[in-house]
C-alpha positions as CSV (number, residue, x, y, z in Angstrom):
1,Q,190.7,77.8,16.1
2,V,188.0,74.9,15.7
3,Q,188.6,71.1,16.3
4,L,186.6,68.6,14.6
5,V,185.8,65.0,16.7
6,E,185.2,62.4,14.0
7,S,183.5,58.9,15.6
8,G,181.7,55.7,13.9
9,G,184.1,54.0,11.0
10,G,184.5,50.7,10.9
11,L,184.9,47.4,9.1
12,V,181.2,46.2,8.0
13,Q,179.8,43.4,5.9
14,A,178.3,44.8,1.8
15,G,174.6,45.5,2.6
16,G,175.8,46.4,6.4
17,S,175.1,50.6,8.0
18,L,177.6,52.7,10.2
19,R,176.6,55.8,11.9
20,L,179.9,58.8,11.7
21,S,179.3,61.6,14.1
22,C,181.5,64.6,13.9
23,E,181.7,67.5,17.0
24,A,182.9,70.8,16.5
25,A,184.3,72.3,19.4
26,S,186.3,75.6,20.1
27,R,187.0,77.8,22.9
28,S,186.2,80.7,21.0
29,A,182.5,81.7,20.2
30,F,181.6,80.7,16.8
31,S,178.5,79.6,14.5
32,I,178.3,76.4,11.9
33,N,177.4,77.5,8.4
34,A,177.8,74.5,6.9
35,M,179.4,71.0,7.9
36,G,179.8,67.7,5.3
37,W,180.7,64.6,4.5
38,Y,184.0,64.2,2.2
39,R,185.3,60.7,1.4
40,Q,189.2,59.6,-0.3
41,A,189.6,55.9,-1.3
42,P,193.2,54.3,-2.0
43,G,194.7,56.4,-5.1
44,K,191.7,58.5,-5.8
45,Q,190.9,62.3,-5.1
46,R,188.6,63.3,-2.3
47,E,184.9,64.2,-3.2
48,L,182.2,65.1,-1.4
49,V,179.8,62.4,-0.2
50,A,177.3,64.9,1.5
51,T,176.4,68.0,3.1
52,I,173.8,70.0,4.9
53,T,173.7,73.7,5.4
54,S,172.5,76.0,9.0
55,G,169.0,75.4,7.2
56,D,169.1,71.9,7.1
57,V,169.1,72.1,3.3
58,T,171.4,68.7,1.9
59,N,173.3,67.8,-0.9
60,Y,174.1,64.2,-1.9
61,A,176.7,62.8,-4.3
62,D,174.6,60.7,-6.9
63,S,176.8,57.2,-5.3
64,V,175.0,58.1,-2.1
65,K,171.4,59.0,-2.7
66,G,169.0,56.7,-1.1
67,R,171.3,55.0,1.0
68,F,173.3,57.8,3.4
69,T,171.3,60.5,5.3
70,I,173.1,63.5,6.6
71,S,171.5,65.5,9.4
72,R,172.7,67.8,12.4
73,E,172.1,69.1,15.8
74,N,172.6,72.4,16.1
75,A,173.0,72.3,20.4
76,K,175.7,70.2,20.1
77,N,177.2,71.8,16.7
78,T,177.3,67.8,15.8
79,V,176.6,66.4,12.3
80,Y,175.7,63.1,11.9
81,M,175.8,60.7,8.7
82,Q,173.7,57.7,8.7
83,M,175.2,54.8,5.6
84,N,173.2,52.1,4.9
85,S,173.0,49.3,2.2
86,L,177.2,50.3,2.5
87,K,179.0,48.8,-0.5
88,P,182.6,47.5,-0.8
89,E,183.2,50.7,-3.3
90,D,182.4,52.9,-0.2
91,T,185.6,52.0,1.2
92,A,187.0,55.4,1.9
93,V,188.6,57.2,4.5
94,Y,185.7,59.5,5.5
95,Y,186.3,63.1,6.6
96,C,184.1,65.8,8.1
97,K,184.6,69.3,6.6
98,T,182.8,72.6,8.4
99,I,182.7,76.0,7.6
100,V,182.0,78.7,10.6
101,R,181.3,81.8,11.0
102,V,183.4,84.3,13.9
103,G,182.2,87.7,13.7
104,V,182.3,88.9,9.9
105,R,185.0,85.6,8.9
106,T,184.4,82.3,7.4
107,Y,186.9,79.3,8.5
108,T,187.0,76.1,6.9
109,Y,188.4,73.3,9.1
110,W,188.6,68.9,8.4
111,G,188.6,66.7,10.4
112,Q,191.4,64.0,11.1
113,G,189.5,61.3,9.2
114,T,187.8,58.2,10.7
115,Q,188.2,54.8,8.1
116,V,185.1,53.2,6.7
117,T,185.9,49.8,5.1
118,V,182.8,47.7,3.3
119,S,183.8,44.2,3.3
120,S,182.7,41.9,0.4
């Protein structure tokens, strides 16, 4: 079992910045294949925001390209997302997702979510 602890959400004015963090922890040995951030706004489906692989290959939703930057710190099993030039439409609950490998099997875990609210 892997636990994901998210932090960094909050309320910010349009044009402002926030930095989200997500740390993966477990009592068992594991390796991380990929980590990412998804978001879900009220009344909408959960959508991909950004992902990063173990080889540091990144992928972004078109709506956040040039404004958000995902990065990871392997030694801490932590993924970050720097969010700049925030817009009201970025308001959502942001969820961290990780795909881990334990032995020959892979598992997917989600964080509890952190609220990001951007006021106009």
